[in-house]
C-alpha positions, 0 to 999 in steps of 0.5 A: 500499499505505501509504494502505491500510495507513492506512485499515486502520489507521483502520476500526473494526471492521475490515471484513470482507471488506475492502470496497475491495479486495473488489469489485475484480476486479484488484488491484494492490498499488503500492509494495509492500516499500518499507517494512518491515509492523508485525503488524497491517499483515502480518496485514492483508494476508494476510487480503486476499491469502487472500480474493482467493484463494478467491474 
C-alpha cells in the first residue's frame, strides 16, 4: 500500500482507471492500516475499490 500511494502521488495526470490495479484479476492490499492515510490517499483507495467493485 505505501508504494502504491507513492506511485499515485507522483503520477501526473492520475491514471484513470488506475492502470496498475485495473489489469490485475486479484488485488492484494498488503500493509493496509499500518499507517494513517491522508485525504488524498483515502480518495485514491476509494477510487480503486469502487472501480474494482463495479467490474
